[in-house]
N, C-alpha and C positions, 0 to 999 in steps of 0.2 A: 726507529730508524735515528742516530744523529745526522745534521748536517755537516758537519765536518768532515764527513767520509764522502760525501758527494766531491769535497772541497779536493781531498784526498786524488779521490778517479782522476779529474780536472787536472791536478797538477802532474798528474805523470803521461798525462799527454806531450808529446815531443810539438815543441813549437809550432810548425806549420799545423800545427790538427785545427787553428783557429782560422783558417782559409776560408773563404766563400762557398758556397754551393759548389757541390763535389761533382763531376761528371755521374758517377750513379749514388745512390745513399752507399754508404760506408759500409752496414751491414750488409746489405746486397752484395755487396763486391769483393768484400773481403770472405764470406762464408765458403766453404768450401759444401757446397748440399750435400756430397757423400760420407764427410764426417760431420757435418755439423760445427766444424769449427775455424778458425780464420787461418788461412794457408800462409804455407812459409814467405816469408816478407824476400824479395831479393832486390829492393830496391830502394828510396827514400819514395816513392805514389804508394808502394806494395808496405810497407813499414807504418805508411800513416795508416793506411787501410786499416790494417790490421789493430795496430794501438786504438782504434776506434770502434771499430768491432768490438772488442774488449770490453772501453768505455762501454759501449750501447749495453751489452751483458750485463754486466755491473750494476748498473742503472737500472735495467731491466727489472734485476733480482728484487734491488732494496727499495726502491722507490715508485710509488704510485705516479701517476700524471697530476692527478690532486694535489700531490706534497711540493711535486716539482712548480707546480703554477704558484703555491704560497712561498716558496721560498724562493723564488723570482723575482719576489715583490719584498725581500729582506732586507732589514737594516745595514746587514754587513754586506758591506760591497763583494768581499771574494764568495760570499756565497750566493749571492744576488746575479751575479756572470756565470758560475758553476751551472747553477739553476738554467738560467737562461740557454745557456750551448747547450745543457741537456733537451730541454723540448724542442731544442731545433733536432737533435740526434734523433730524438723518440717518440716526441709526442705529435699529437694530433690537427685536425684543425679544434679541439676542443680548446685548443692553447691559442687563437689566432687572436683574440681581443685581450687575451692580459699580454703577450708580445707584444701587440702595436702600442699597447700603452708605454709598454719598457722603450719605445722610442724616444722617448721625452725625458728616458734617466737623466740627472742632473753629470752620470758620468758617461763621457762618450763612447770610452771602450763598449760598456755595458749595452749602450746604445746599439753603437757598431753588431753585436754578435745577437743582437736582437735581430737586427734585419737580416743578416743571414740567416740568421734561425726560421725567419719567415719566409724566406723564401724555400726555405728544405721544406718546412710542415705543406705550402703551397703546393708545391711539386710533389710531395707523397699523396695529396689529395685527399681521397675515404674508401680506395681503390686500389689496391697492388698492382693488378693488373694493367689498370689505364697509367698508373704511377709510372711501370716499367716501358710500355707503351710508346709513354710522350718523352722520358730518359732515348730511348732507340730513335725516335724522332727526331732530335735536338741536334742529334750525331749527325743528320742528313746532311751532306753539302751543296747537295742541290735546293732552293727554295721551292721552285713549284712541285717537285716532288716530296716534301713537307708538309706544300699547302693539301697536298691529297689526302697525303697517310691522315692530319692533324683532323681533314673532313668526315674519315671514315672513323676514327679515333670518336668525336663528338657525335656522330650518330649513335653511338654507341655507351657515350658518358656525356649527354647533356647538361649534365651541371658539374663538370670539372673544370671550374675557372682557371685555373694553370695553363688547361691546353687551349682555350680562347684566350689568354694570353700572349703566348707562343706563337700562334695563327694571326693575331692584331700586330707582332713585332713582323713577321715576315711579310704579311700586307705593305706594310709599310716602307719595308726594305724595298719589293718592290712596285713602288711607286700606288699603290689603292690605301691610298689615304681615307677613302669613305666608308671602305670596305672594313681596313683597322679600326676607324673611329667606333664602327658600330658592336667588332667583338672587343673593346675598349669599354664598351658602356655593359657588352652583358657580362665582363669579367667582375665591375664595378657593381652592379644588381645581386651578385650572387658573392662578393666579397666586398667589402666595404671598406675593408683597412686595405687597399692595393694599392699602395702607393706608386707602385709601378706602374698598374694600367691610369690611375688617375694623371699619370708623367705622360703616361702615352698619349694618352688621350688629349692632352696641352698638344705634342708635337702635330698630331693627325691635324687640330684646328687650327693652328698653324699652318702649316701646310695649303689647307683649303680657303686659306684667306679669313679663318673667323678670329682674328686677336682677339676682344674681349672677351670668346666665350673659352680661348685658348690659357686667358690669364684666369678667367675665374677654374679653369681645370689645375693647373697648375698652382695657384694658391691653396687650391681643394687638397693637392700631393703635399704640400706643405705642412698642413694642417696634422697629417696624420704622421709624417716622417718631415721634423724639421729642419732636421741636419743633410736635405739633400740638396747641397752648396753651387750645383748647377743649375738645377730648378730654380733656383734662391736669383741668381744669376740675372733668369730668362725673365723673372717675374719683375725686379727693376728695370730692366732694360723694354719690357712690353709698357711698363708703367708710365715711365718717362716716354715712351713714342705714342702712347695712348693719351696721356694727358688728361686733365677735367676731370668728368664723374668716372666713365670707364676707365682711369689708370687709377682708381683711389680703391 
């Protein structure tokens, strides 16, 4: 199967399809369980979901994940971008390392697509049931209720890195910085490419008044994803504040 067909699929998507992580995986949102087909679109979001569902379907029919990973490292910019986006839509954790490398792509658009693709892959994990439950939980408005739900999810899926990351975020927001840091550490152990957890660890350590350790965590986040502008600014501020050996 020639690469230009993948580019054709990609170019047919609406402009807003390149937005960040959707509230739900596009192929699950758009599918009608009774017909195994995309529902009739009634608005902007519905049209985007239907288009993404069709894209996913075509990609799965024509390409293996291994081929997509190879194309994601092609010299041609449009092929590379199309393949990276496709991995975000239909890829598995097997693509984690390849996508993490592409965060360093010379083209900032490709790197941004890789960042969004990683978040989608991380949310999917390797268990559809656990992934669906995580998407349900992150919609909950009550933080404590969401934390309890994540506790229950992790009791059943204790290797689901993104569930730990989402619990870390909630722990941080509710002032439980030490527990948040422990969850970040678990994420990093399970998924060393998780720049979000590395940056989150830095934020937790700042709150715990452990500035040198925070600086180390932020630097590691930038090593994984060099385009985290906010993290880069924090690193510069910490280096200036700490000075001496600790700030180097």
